[in-house]
C-alpha positions in Angstrom: 89.0 76.1 175.8 89.6 79.2 174.0 90.9 77.6 171.0 93.7 76.2 172.5 95.1 72.6 171.7 97.4 70.3 174.0 100.6 71.3 172.3 99.9 75.1 172.9 99.0 74.4 176.4 102.0 72.7 177.1 104.1 75.3 175.7 102.3 77.9 178.0 103.0 75.8 181.1 106.4 75.4 180.3 106.6 79.3 179.7 104.8 79.7 183.3 107.2 77.1 185.0 110.2 79.3 183.5 108.6 82.6 184.5 107.8 81.8 188.1 109.5 78.6 188.9 108.1 75.3 190.2 108.0 76.4 194.0 105.5 79.3 193.1 103.0 77.6 190.7 101.0 75.6 193.7 100.8 79.0 195.5 99.6 80.7 191.9 97.1 78.0 191.4 95.4 77.8 194.9 95.3 81.7 194.8 93.4 81.6 191.4 91.2 78.9 192.6 90.4 80.8 195.7 89.3 83.9 193.2 87.5 81.8 191.0 85.3 80.4 193.8 84.8 83.7 195.3 83.6 85.3 192.1 81.4 82.1 191.4 79.7 82.3 195.1 79.2 86.0 194.5 77.6 85.7 191.2 75.3 82.9 192.2 74.2 84.9 195.4 73.7 88.0 192.9 71.5 85.5 190.9 69.6 84.2 193.6 68.7 87.7 195.2 67.5 88.7 191.5 65.2 85.8 191.3 64.1 86.0 194.8 63.3 89.6 194.1 61.6 89.0 191.0 59.3 86.3 192.4 58.1 88.4 195.1 57.5 91.0 192.8 55.8 89.0 190.3 58.1 89.7 187.4 59.2 86.8 184.8 62.8 85.9 185.6 63.4 85.0 181.9 62.8 88.7 180.8 65.4 89.9 183.4 68.1 87.3 182.8 67.7 87.6 178.8 69.5 91.0 179.2 72.1 89.6 181.3 72.9 86.6 179.3 73.3 89.1 176.2 75.9 91.1 178.2 77.7 88.2 179.4 78.1 86.7 175.7 79.1 90.3 174.5 81.8 90.3 177.3 83.1 86.8 176.3 83.5 87.8 172.8 85.4 90.8 173.6 87.7 88.7 175.9 88.2 86.3 173.0 88.9 89.2 170.6 91.7 90.6 173.4 93.2 87.2 174.0 94.7 85.8 170.6 96.3 82.5 171.1 98.1 82.5 167.6 99.7 86.0 168.3 101.1 84.5 171.8 102.2 81.3 170.3 103.8 83.1 167.4 105.7 85.7 169.8 106.7 82.6 172.0 108.0 80.9 169.0 110.0 83.6 168.0 111.6 83.9 171.4 112.2 80.3 171.7 114.1 80.4 168.3 116.3 83.2 169.4 117.0 81.5 172.6 118.1 78.1 170.6 120.1 80.4 168.2 121.7 82.1 171.3 122.6 78.4 172.8 124.0 77.2 169.4 126.5 80.2 169.4 127.9 79.4 172.8 131.4 78.8 173.5 133.6 77.8 176.1 133.9 74.7 178.4 130.1 74.0 178.4 129.4 74.1 174.8 126.1 72.7 173.4 126.4 69.3 172.0 124.6 68.7 168.7 
């Protein structure tokens, strides 16, 4: 899935938990699930309508969907080029290291134990 391994996925989940909190995660997941379901339903409706219209007009559906499939592949490649997991991982790693260094420098009644 997008070239993300188990450890990277776990790190992303931890960051999401830190950003949004555990009480908002179920709401966000439900919303994303609904959006994905609506998109899938809409694309299925469009696909069925195209196939129905093509069948009524005697057109070959393979010819119609070939161009659409190519465009979908181009879009997928563009999205893959935009989302660069390694760059995100590097940025997150730098922030984590910075936070660790800040915690190591804490002084006062609650000092980090090594």
